[in-house]
Residue, then its C-alpha position, 0 to 999 in steps of 0.5 A: m500500500n503506497q503511503v501517500l497523502p490523498h490527492a486533495m491533500m497534496p501540496s500545490m506548486e505554489t504552496n509554502i512548505i513551512e509557515l510558522r506565524d508568531v509561534s511560541w512553546r512553553r513548558e512548566k512556565k519556561t519559554i522554549l520557543e518564542q514568537v517564531d516567524w519562518t517561511v520555507r518556500k517550495g524549492e528552497h533548501w535551508a540550513l538550520l543552525g544553533l548550539n545545543g539547547s537553542g530550540k532546534t529539536t523543539l522546532l523540528n518536533m513542532i513541524n512534525g506535529y509531535i508537540w503543539p504550539t502554546s500560541g501561534r499558527i503552523s502550516v506544513l505542506g499547505h495544511t494548517f495544524g488543527e485542520v489536517d490529520l497529522r498522521d497522514l501529513r507525517k508520511q510526506i515528511g522524511w526525518v533523518s537523525s543519527s538517533l534513529q540508527e540505534k532503533l533499527y534492527a542490526s541484523d536486517k539486510t540493508q535493502y529491507v532497512v531502506i524499504s521499511g521507510k515506505y511503511a514508516s516502521i522499525g523493521l519490515y512487516e509487509t511483503p515488499t513488491e518487486e517495485d519496492f526492491e527496484t526503488a530501494r536499489r535506485l535510491m542506494e545507487q543515487l546515494s552511492c551506497i549500492h555496494l551495501y546491498d544485501r549486507t546486514y545493517q550492523s556491518c555498515s559504518q556510521g557514514e554508510k548507515q546515515k546514507l541508508l537512513i536518507a534512502r529510507a526517508l526517500m522511500a515514501s517520496p516525501d515533499l520535505l526532508i529533514l536532515d537532523e545533524a546527519t553527520n554526527g559522529l562521523d570522521f572528516l572523510s566520512r563526513e565529506n563523503l556524506l555531504a557530497s551525496i547530500d549535495e548531489l541529492a539536493r541538486r536533483p530536479d525531483a529533490p524534496t525541499m530540504l532542511f539541514v540541521t547542524h551546529h557546524i558552520e562548515e557543513v553548510l553546502p552551497v546548495f543550502g541557499r538560505s539559513l536560519l540561526i536560532r538562539r535561546g528559542t528565538i530566531f536570531e537571523q534568517g535569510a540568504t546564506r551568504e548574507t547570514l553567515t558573516t563574521e559580524t553576524l556570527s560573532a554576535f550570534f555566538e557572543t564571542g569574536v569569530r572569523i568567517d572565511w569563504r572557501n569553495d562557497r562554504a563558510w569556515l569558522s575560526v576563533p581569531 
């Protein structure tokens, strides 16, 4: 059974992918997010940056409908929260996080891990079709991990597992793909290899809108043309990446003097 939204719920070409209007979230009298306004348009790829505890994960949980705003309005893929079945909406959102690696079954074959994304399940309990296997193979080829086909998940490296998780997320043909600190725990070469695959994916004409969540400035690829900086639950700055990731802005953001040097269209941060 294909896990897609009913035709009436499919986003139109003009639909904004994410709209947050004056969104706040409070818990136990503590404000976690405050007056967040943010619009992600179709075809844009965004980098979302912030230190640990800045509110990034809360924001992602809210976009996926796992928590509800204390105040404000949220619309994702053209559907306003409160007027849509969030269980259906989530099927069109791919969320890749390194924490998911621990939940998957180590002995599963890699192609079954990828195919399970179609059913949003941990483990595969449906009988895959030949088309499912063909799609999994195509996605693994796109992400340069086809050599892992028919291997067990536990035999793969950290970077290889992350590629498989991205392929898994793409099995449901999402309109929005969230890469949540996808390079966490990778060494330099593995990180660059994964970033190259992400870059290639983002440049495809059929790519979903992508959010790349990180706290490492140098990981922001040129394809992520817009960036959002979040600090202490508020949006510190947002806009074109070249105009946002500047020495002046990031020194204020980190509340310490830093320097940004641009090399190969990527911003590299250092402390003078």
